[in-house]
Phi, psi and omega in degrees: 000129182287128183292146177272124178289142181286131176302343185290339181285347178271350179273141176296144179299136180310317184290319175300317180303314178300313178301317181294315179297321180295318182292324179293317181299314179301316179301316180298317180296317181297316181294322182293321182291321176297318180296319178294326178291321183279341183234065190290165173298131181210134004271151182263353179199177182304145177266146179243127174247119182268133179238130185269022178222164188291156175304143173102336180283173181304311182297318183293316184295314179302317179302316182291318178299311179296320177303315179298313180298320179294320180297318178296324180284315192264353174076019178229153175292152178236121186257127175270126182241098182285118177232075185284159178134144173054041178062029182096354182290331176298318177290324175303311182294323178300317182284322180297329180264004176283157178299145179269054182256007176083021181237002176230134181221159178248136165243126186200162163297149182297342181297340175299333174260324188272336187237316186307319182298337179273346184257329186237149167268100185226133184295339183262131179243116179304319181297335181258326189255351179236169183233119181295138181249305180195156172272144187254354184135188180206163164237145173269171178241147192236125180277106188243132180247164176297153185295330184273000183282136185287345185289138183252343182208179182295314179303321181287332175292316180298314179299317178296317183286343179267354180292128178305130179084358179250110188248122181256148179242151173236138175275154176216168178287358182136152183298131178087353180288164178300315179302325179290315185291328176297317177292328174294321172298319178297321174301316181296317184294323184270340184061034177247133184272072172294146181269128184279133172233097183282147179233169177265069177122158185290327182294309178297328175299315177296321181301317182287332171294319179297324180274013182061022177273340175224155189277321178203172182210151172264097189272137184270027175102012178263357186261011189300316183291331180284326173297314184292328181271356177085012178285339173218165179246133174263118189259334185189165179256128182270069187201172179279347179217167181287161183277141172290342180275336180222064191296341181270359179266124183285156176288164177301319181294322179293338177269012171107007182227078180296147174115341177270088188211107176206108172270158175261103177274146176241148181207182181236134173236165171228169178300150173303135178096359177298138185300146181297329180298318179297314176306311181300314182293320178290324177303311179294324180294321180293316181298321177293323177296315184293336178283356183280129184303322183292325175295319177297319179297317179297321176300316183300322176300337180266002188072027185244166178236141175277093179244092184290139172240113176298168188309311181297315180289332177291318179298317178294324178293321178297316180296315182297311182292324179298323179293316179296309187284321177303317178296316181299308181303318177294316179296321183268359179057045182275133177230137176296152182279000000 
């Protein structure tokens, strides 16, 4: 008779079972501890947003709007720290040397990375020393002429500027600024040697165009009330598409001069080495902030649009713009004053 095997031999030994259970429990605790270490609670203290321009300007107002929305979302105060100077380079250096713990960020126009390195000899390079987080939106630029100029559109402005003995000037917010570079792209597209008259800011540049002291300006969106009141004339949009604020005005390219296309993009950076978990969370928080209707309305007051760019798209925009502006600055031999 074949002996019947005892079912007990198929059961795990009680001691082995206890050891296995203990090992599994320890492994689970270790994985949980590791996950917590890799994904810490954030933010742990107030956030600081450094802005490289004075209070009241477009960059500063954007930073404050985003900061308020982020504070509401993340449950920590957001402090705006204005560090103006050197076209934003002072603020770039301030953020580059800050701890990479996810509590310090830069808000600036993309030109701090895409144009400044070609214009200034500065030891800090945003592409090397900072980490892109997200795009915050943009303003388009508007080809605005003085009220007394006879040109009614871009072709007639080009014809006037090409007339022998007739020299036209354009004002700008300063050498190397986005409005200046937009007008340099316009010069390239039209092949007309317009004379550059740099000012210390977009407002004084516009004022002199209104006063007939300069012929035109590539305006970053501060001239809207003066366009509507007839104090200046809007001839075209220096962008790839028409403006939502003046949808009936064609772009410069639509009027026969492709290549004059430069929007002012704004973005957020953090110090190099900021944890990826923080970058992802901040990216998502920025997108949520830009989706708020009141933020969009306040942007519109600035002549700006809430166009969120996730981290990858923001990096691609920086690379594309760096190529365009780096080439332009080299070809035109532009140097910051």
